C-alpha positions as CSV (number, residue, x, y, z in Angstrom):
1,M,-31.5,43.8,21.2
2,V,-28.0,44.3,20.3
3,T,-26.7,42.2,23.6
4,A,-29.2,39.3,22.5
5,L,-27.8,39.0,19.0
6,L,-23.8,39.3,20.5
7,L,-24.8,36.6,23.1
8,A,-26.3,34.2,20.4
9,L,-23.0,35.1,18.1
10,F,-20.7,34.2,20.8
11,T,-22.8,31.2,22.0
12,F,-22.6,29.5,18.7
13,A,-19.1,30.7,17.5
14,P,-17.4,27.1,17.6
15,L,-19.8,26.1,15.4
16,A,-18.9,28.2,12.6
17,P,-16.6,27.0,9.9
18,D,-12.7,27.4,10.7
19,T,-10.4,29.4,8.6
20,A,-9.9,28.3,4.8
21,V,-6.4,27.8,4.0
22,D,-4.3,26.8,0.6
23,G,-5.2,23.1,0.1
24,T,-2.8,23.3,-3.1
25,G,0.0,24.6,-0.8
26,W,-0.6,22.1,2.1
27,L,-0.8,19.5,-0.4
28,A,2.9,20.8,-1.7
29,K,4.2,21.0,1.4
30,S,3.2,17.4,2.6
31,Q,4.5,16.2,-0.5
32,A,8.2,17.4,-0.3
33,H,8.1,15.2,3.2
34,L,7.7,12.2,1.2
35,Y,10.0,10.0,0.0
36,V,10.2,9.1,-3.7
37,W,12.9,6.7,-5.4
38,P,15.0,9.4,-7.4
39,S,15.0,10.2,-11.0
40,P,16.2,8.5,-13.4
41,G,14.2,5.2,-12.4
42,V,16.3,2.2,-11.6
43,R,15.9,-2.0,-12.4
44,V,15.7,-3.5,-9.0
45,S,16.1,-7.4,-9.3
46,F,15.0,-9.4,-6.0
47,Q,13.6,-12.7,-4.7
48,V,10.4,-13.2,-2.0
49,R,10.3,-15.1,0.7
50,T,6.6,-15.4,2.0
51,N,4.9,-17.3,4.4
52,M,1.5,-17.3,2.6
53,L,1.5,-20.5,1.8
54,E,2.1,-22.3,5.0
55,P,-1.7,-22.6,5.9
56,A,-2.6,-24.1,2.5
57,I,0.4,-26.9,2.4
58,A,-0.2,-27.8,6.1
59,A,-4.2,-28.8,5.1
60,L,-2.7,-30.2,1.8
61,E,-0.8,-32.2,4.0
62,K,-3.5,-33.7,5.7
63,D,-5.8,-34.3,3.0
64,P,-6.1,-38.5,2.4
65,A,-6.8,-37.6,-1.5
66,V,-2.9,-35.7,-1.8
67,A,-1.3,-38.5,0.2
68,A,-2.6,-41.1,-1.7
69,D,-2.1,-39.4,-5.3
70,P,2.0,-38.8,-6.1
71,D,1.1,-36.2,-8.7
72,K,-0.4,-33.8,-6.3
73,S,2.1,-35.0,-3.8
74,R,5.1,-33.8,-5.6
75,W,3.3,-30.3,-6.3
76,V,3.1,-29.8,-2.4
77,D,6.3,-30.8,-2.0
78,A,7.6,-28.4,-4.7
79,L,5.2,-25.6,-3.2
80,R,7.5,-25.9,0.0
81,H,10.5,-24.9,-2.3
82,I,8.8,-22.3,-4.2
83,E,11.0,-19.7,-6.0
84,I,10.2,-15.8,-6.5
85,K,11.7,-13.4,-8.6
86,C,10.7,-10.0,-9.1
87,T,12.1,-7.3,-11.1
88,M,11.0,-3.7,-10.7
89,D,11.0,-0.7,-12.4
90,T,11.3,2.3,-10.2
91,A,10.4,5.5,-12.5
92,T,6.7,3.4,-12.9
93,G,6.5,1.4,-9.5
94,V,5.6,-1.6,-11.9
95,V,6.4,-5.5,-10.7
96,Q,7.3,-8.3,-12.9
97,T,7.0,-11.6,-11.2
98,D,8.4,-14.8,-12.4
99,V,6.9,-17.8,-9.9
100,D,8.9,-21.1,-10.8
101,L,8.2,-24.6,-9.2
102,S,9.9,-27.4,-9.0
103,Y,7.1,-29.5,-10.8
104,E,3.5,-28.7,-11.9
105,P,1.1,-31.0,-11.9
106,S,-0.4,-33.5,-15.0
107,D,-4.0,-32.9,-14.3
108,P,-5.0,-30.1,-16.9
109,R,-7.3,-29.1,-13.7
110,G,-4.4,-29.4,-11.4
111,K,-2.3,-27.1,-13.8
112,A,-4.8,-24.1,-13.8
113,A,-5.3,-24.6,-10.0
114,S,-1.2,-23.6,-9.6
115,D,-1.5,-21.3,-12.4
116,K,-4.2,-19.4,-10.1
117,M,-2.1,-19.4,-7.2
118,K,0.9,-18.4,-9.0
119,A,-0.8,-15.3,-10.7
120,G,-2.4,-14.6,-6.8
121,I,0.8,-14.5,-5.6
122,A,2.3,-12.0,-8.2
123,T,-0.7,-9.9,-8.0
124,L,-0.1,-9.9,-3.9
125,I,3.3,-8.3,-4.6
126,S,2.3,-6.1,-6.8
127,H,-0.8,-4.7,-4.8
128,A,1.3,-4.6,-1.8
129,F,4.1,-2.3,-3.8
130,Q,1.4,-0.1,-5.2
131,G,0.3,0.5,-1.6
132,L,2.7,2.9,-0.8
133,P,4.0,4.1,-3.5
134,L,7.9,5.1,-3.7
135,H,7.4,6.0,-7.4
136,D,4.9,9.1,-7.0
137,A,4.3,10.7,-3.6
138,S,1.4,12.8,-5.6
139,L,-1.4,13.1,-3.3
140,L,-3.3,15.2,-6.2
141,H,-3.7,12.1,-8.9
142,K,-3.6,13.5,-12.4
143,G,-6.8,15.1,-13.7
144,G,-8.0,15.6,-9.8
145,A,-8.6,18.9,-8.4
146,V,-8.5,20.6,-4.9
147,V,-12.2,21.7,-4.4
148,G,-11.7,23.3,-0.9
149,A,-9.8,23.0,2.3
150,E,-9.9,24.0,6.3
151,E,-8.1,23.9,9.4
152,R,-10.0,21.9,11.9
153,G,-7.9,21.1,15.7
154,D,-4.4,20.0,14.7
155,S,-5.2,18.9,10.6
156,V,-5.8,20.6,8.1
157,I,-8.4,19.2,5.5
158,V,-8.1,19.4,2.0
159,T,-11.1,17.7,-0.3
160,V,-10.0,16.9,-3.7
161,T,-11.6,15.1,-6.6
162,G,-10.4,12.5,-9.3
163,K,-11.0,12.7,-12.3
164,D,-14.5,12.6,-11.9
165,E,-15.9,15.6,-10.1
166,K,-18.3,13.3,-7.7
167,D,-15.0,11.0,-6.4
168,K,-14.2,13.1,-3.6
169,S,-11.7,12.5,-1.2
170,S,-10.7,14.5,2.2
171,I,-7.1,14.2,3.0
172,H,-6.2,14.9,6.3
173,L,-3.3,16.7,6.8
174,N,-1.4,16.6,10.2
175,K,-0.3,20.2,11.1
176,R,2.8,19.3,13.2
177,T,4.5,16.7,11.0
178,E,2.7,17.8,7.9
179,L,2.3,14.2,7.0
180,P,-1.0,12.7,5.8
181,D,-3.0,11.2,8.8
182,S,-5.9,9.6,6.5
183,I,-7.7,9.7,3.5
184,D,-11.7,9.6,3.5
185,G,-13.1,8.2,0.0
186,A,-16.5,7.3,-0.7
187,D,-14.9,3.9,-1.4
188,L,-12.1,3.4,0.8
189,S,-10.1,5.4,4.1
190,Y,-7.1,5.1,4.9
191,R,-5.0,5.4,7.9
192,M,-1.5,5.8,7.3
193,K,1.5,6.1,9.8
194,Y,5.5,6.9,8.8
195,V,8.8,6.3,9.4
196,E,12.0,8.6,8.7
197,V,14.0,6.5,5.4
198,V,16.7,9.0,4.7
199,P,17.0,12.5,6.6
200,G,13.9,14.5,6.4
201,K,11.9,11.9,4.2
202,F,9.4,9.6,5.4
203,A,7.9,6.6,3.8
204,L,4.5,4.6,5.0
205,S,5.4,2.2,8.2
206,R,1.6,0.8,8.4
207,L,-1.5,1.4,6.3
208,D,-4.8,0.6,7.2
209,T,-8.0,0.4,5.4
210,R,-11.5,0.4,5.9
211,T,-14.4,0.0,3.3
212,P,-18.1,1.4,4.2
213,A,-19.3,-2.1,5.1
214,G,-16.7,-2.5,7.7
215,K,-13.9,-4.6,6.3
216,E,-10.3,-4.0,6.8
217,S,-7.0,-4.3,6.1
218,H,-3.7,-3.6,7.2
219,A,-0.3,-3.4,5.8
220,E,3.0,-3.1,8.0
221,Y,6.5,-2.1,6.2
222,T,10.0,-2.0,6.9
223,Y,13.0,-0.6,4.9
224,Q,16.4,-1.4,3.6
225,K,19.3,0.0,1.6
226,A,19.2,-1.0,-2.4
227,G,22.5,0.9,-3.2
228,S,21.4,4.4,-2.7
229,L,17.8,3.3,-2.7
230,S,15.4,3.1,0.1
231,F,13.2,-0.1,-0.9
232,P,11.1,-2.6,1.8
233,S,12.5,-5.1,3.1
234,T,9.4,-6.4,4.4
235,I,5.8,-6.2,4.3
236,R,3.6,-7.7,6.4
237,V,-0.6,-7.9,5.0
238,S,-3.6,-9.2,7.4
239,E,-7.3,-9.2,6.6
240,G,-8.8,-10.5,9.5
241,Q,-7.9,-14.1,10.7
242,Q,-5.4,-14.6,7.4
243,V,-1.6,-13.1,8.0
244,A,1.7,-13.1,5.5
245,T,4.5,-11.4,5.4
246,F,7.0,-11.0,2.3
247,S,10.6,-10.5,2.9
248,F,12.5,-9.0,-0.3
249,V,16.2,-10.4,-0.4
250,S,19.0,-10.5,-2.8
251,L,18.7,-7.2,-4.3
252,K,20.5,-6.4,-7.4
253,V,20.0,-3.0,-8.8
254,E,20.9,-2.0,-12.6
255,A,20.5,1.0,-14.9
256,G,16.9,1.8,-16.0
257,R,16.6,0.3,-19.5
C-alpha cells in the first residue's frame, strides 16, 4: 500500500501547484526596470503628424457632393493641412491637444462633424500615451492588492485585484528579464514587448490587446530624446484593417507649472 501511495504521488506530482512566491516583491523588482519620467514633472510641447485622415480625405475627394459644394471642398482642403499641437504634463501624463483647421464648415451640421473629428483625434492621442504610461510604472494600481503569486515555468504569475476585489488580473513576469510579458484581466488581455530607452530602464515597444470576444488592437512605439527625457517618437496603432501612425516632432521641454 505504501508503495502504491508513493507511486501515485510521484505520478501526479507535476499537476500540483508550483511553489508560492513573494508577489509584492516580484512586482517591485519588475517596476524597478521600467522607465518613468523623472520628478519633478515638466511640460513637453510638441506637434503631431498623422496619416489617420488620409483614407477619409481620399473618400471625400471622390464624393461628387463634396466637389459640387465649395464649403465642403474648402474643409477637405483644410484637412490636408491640419495642425495638431499638444502639451503634456509628465507628472500626470495628461495631454492637452489643440487641433487647428484653416477653414471650418459654415453649415451647422458640417461644423458639428468637424468638431467631432477633432475631438476624436485628441482622444486617440490621449489614449495612445495612456497605453504606455511613462508617468507611472506601477503594476499595482491604487486601491489594489496582491492576492496570490506562483512560479510557473519561465514565469512568475502575480494575481492582483483592483479597487473591487472581484476585479482580478494575472500579471505574468518573465523570470529572466523580470519584465511583464502579459496581463490577463476579465475584460482585456495585454501582451507586451520592451526596448531599453536608457541604461537598465525599459519602455514598451509593442502593446497588443485582446477582448474576450476576440477583438484585437496593436500599438508599436519608438522613442527619441527630449532634453533628459525619453519621449515617444512614433506610435503606430492598428485595429483590423485600420492603421494609423502618429509622429511627434518639434519637441520643447519647459519647467513644470
